[in-house]
Residue frames as qw, qx, qy, qz and C-alpha x, y, z in Angstrom:
[[0.000, 0.889, 0.457, 0.000, 0.00, 0.00, 0.00],
 [0.426, 0.477, -0.038, 0.768, 1.56, 3.35, -1.01],
 [0.315, -0.453, -0.451, 0.702, 2.18, 5.93, 1.69],
 [0.118, 0.890, 0.397, 0.192, 0.20, 9.14, 1.59],
 [0.343, 0.575, -0.144, 0.729, 1.84, 12.58, 1.56],
 [0.426, -0.700, 0.107, -0.563, 0.26, 13.29, 4.97],
 [0.924, -0.377, 0.063, 0.009, 1.80, 10.15, 6.53],
 [0.608, 0.603, -0.334, 0.394, 5.50, 10.93, 7.02],
 [0.723, -0.359, -0.309, 0.503, 8.35, 10.89, 9.53],
 [0.028, -0.991, -0.088, -0.100, 8.52, 14.49, 10.77],
 [0.563, -0.689, 0.315, 0.329, 12.02, 14.12, 12.24],
 [0.657, 0.077, 0.521, 0.539, 13.44, 12.92, 8.90],
 [0.290, 0.814, 0.363, 0.348, 11.73, 15.77, 7.06],
 [0.257, -0.964, 0.050, 0.051, 13.14, 18.32, 9.51],
 [0.658, -0.434, 0.420, 0.450, 16.66, 16.85, 9.21],
 [0.567, 0.393, 0.505, 0.519, 16.44, 17.11, 5.43],
 [0.081, 0.940, 0.239, 0.229, 15.25, 20.72, 5.65],
 [0.454, -0.839, 0.194, 0.229, 18.04, 21.68, 8.06],
 [0.689, -0.123, 0.475, 0.533, 20.65, 20.09, 5.78],
 [0.413, 0.636, 0.430, 0.490, 19.33, 22.09, 2.85],
 [0.144, -0.980, -0.107, -0.085, 19.24, 25.31, 4.87],
 [0.617, -0.604, 0.289, 0.414, 22.85, 24.81, 5.96],
 [0.602, 0.163, 0.499, 0.601, 23.85, 24.53, 2.30],
 [0.195, 0.785, 0.397, 0.434, 21.87, 27.67, 1.35],
 [0.385, -0.028, -0.310, 0.869, 23.20, 29.75, 4.23],
 [0.059, 0.144, 0.344, -0.926, 20.46, 31.52, 6.13],
 [0.476, 0.355, 0.269, -0.758, 17.33, 31.79, 4.01],
 [0.024, 0.061, 0.888, 0.455, 14.97, 29.99, 1.65],
 [0.574, 0.019, -0.039, -0.818, 11.40, 30.13, 0.39],
 [0.783, 0.037, 0.544, -0.299, 8.99, 27.20, 0.47],
 [0.798, 0.584, -0.073, -0.134, 9.59, 26.77, -3.27],
 [0.226, 0.708, -0.656, 0.132, 13.38, 26.68, -2.69],
 [0.432, -0.334, 0.774, -0.321, 12.94, 24.02, -0.03],
 [0.855, 0.275, 0.334, -0.285, 10.57, 21.91, -2.15],
 [0.689, 0.674, -0.265, -0.032, 12.95, 22.05, -5.12],
 [0.111, 0.692, -0.675, 0.231, 16.08, 21.51, -3.05],
 [0.412, -0.268, 0.803, -0.337, 14.85, 18.60, -0.94],
 [0.326, -0.001, -0.831, -0.451, 12.36, 16.97, -3.29],
 [0.031, 0.290, 0.840, -0.456, 9.81, 16.87, -0.49],
 [0.022, -0.664, -0.645, -0.377, 6.12, 17.64, -1.06],
 [0.031, -0.551, 0.044, -0.833, 4.99, 21.17, -0.18],
 [0.696, -0.594, -0.190, -0.356, 2.79, 19.95, 2.69],
 [0.870, -0.259, -0.230, 0.351, 5.73, 18.17, 4.34],
 [0.436, 0.308, -0.130, 0.835, 7.99, 21.21, 3.94],
 [0.276, -0.616, -0.053, -0.736, 5.39, 23.51, 5.51],
 [0.816, -0.528, -0.177, -0.153, 4.80, 21.15, 8.45],
 [0.837, -0.064, -0.199, 0.506, 8.51, 20.48, 8.97],
 [0.303, 0.486, -0.098, 0.814, 9.46, 24.15, 8.90],
 [0.505, -0.746, -0.116, -0.417, 7.27, 24.87, 11.92],
 [0.862, -0.465, -0.032, 0.198, 9.57, 22.78, 14.12],
 [0.693, 0.215, 0.012, 0.688, 12.72, 23.98, 12.37],
 [0.012, 0.744, 0.046, 0.667, 11.75, 27.64, 12.94],
 [0.653, -0.721, -0.013, -0.231, 11.25, 26.96, 16.62],
 [0.906, -0.285, 0.035, 0.312, 14.38, 24.87, 17.19],
 [0.655, 0.144, 0.125, 0.731, 16.78, 27.04, 15.19],
 [0.145, -0.665, -0.243, 0.691, 15.45, 30.45, 16.26],
 [0.226, 0.167, 0.546, 0.789, 14.40, 31.39, 12.75],
 [0.267, 0.566, 0.422, -0.656, 11.64, 33.66, 11.57],
 [0.481, 0.577, 0.576, 0.323, 9.70, 34.61, 8.47],
 [0.058, -0.569, 0.049, 0.819, 10.34, 37.79, 6.55],
 [0.608, 0.698, 0.366, -0.092, 8.98, 39.20, 3.32],
 [0.552, 0.002, 0.362, 0.751, 11.15, 39.86, 0.29],
 [0.065, 0.335, -0.096, -0.935, 10.83, 43.05, -1.75],
 [0.315, -0.046, -0.681, -0.659, 8.54, 41.18, -4.14],
 [0.660, -0.260, 0.126, -0.694, 6.27, 40.09, -1.25],
 [0.803, 0.059, -0.590, -0.060, 7.44, 36.48, -1.13],
 [0.700, -0.658, 0.197, -0.194, 7.72, 34.86, 2.33],
 [0.578, 0.505, -0.587, 0.257, 11.27, 33.81, 3.20],
 [0.839, -0.515, -0.139, 0.107, 12.42, 31.61, 6.09],
 [0.282, 0.774, -0.380, 0.421, 15.41, 33.37, 7.64],
 [0.867, -0.431, -0.173, 0.180, 17.90, 31.93, 10.15],
 [0.183, -0.905, 0.379, 0.056, 20.90, 33.45, 11.91],
 [0.848, 0.370, -0.333, 0.181, 24.23, 32.02, 10.77],
 [0.237, 0.150, -0.937, -0.206, 25.72, 29.67, 11.85],
 [0.719, -0.263, -0.334, -0.549, 22.61, 27.53, 12.07],
 [0.159, 0.195, -0.855, 0.454, 22.58, 26.14, 15.64],
 [0.519, -0.468, -0.675, -0.237, 19.92, 24.20, 17.46],
 [0.258, -0.525, 0.348, -0.732, 18.53, 25.69, 20.65],
 [0.877, -0.259, 0.068, -0.399, 17.33, 22.23, 21.72],
 [0.985, 0.008, 0.003, 0.170, 20.05, 19.71, 20.76],
 [0.651, 0.514, -0.231, 0.509, 23.82, 19.67, 21.03],
 [0.553, -0.133, -0.415, 0.710, 26.28, 21.47, 23.29],
 [0.021, 0.380, 0.062, 0.922, 24.71, 24.94, 23.04],
 [0.565, -0.587, -0.276, -0.509, 21.50, 24.41, 25.01]]
């Protein structure tokens, strides 16, 4: 039975998103994240909620009005690792 787009491992999705954000350095749009990770839009949107919280990121608007996920560099977890 094929898996549905709404049935996914959130931790794996978030790890994939963080890896892509580290490569992009600081910011990305939903479209950038979908294209860069190959994940469905729904999974990217759900995963980014946790990533925003854990990595102290926020949303900002570009000059064209597009929403951009922005993170301070270097990307460090506030929950895992030596920092917390």
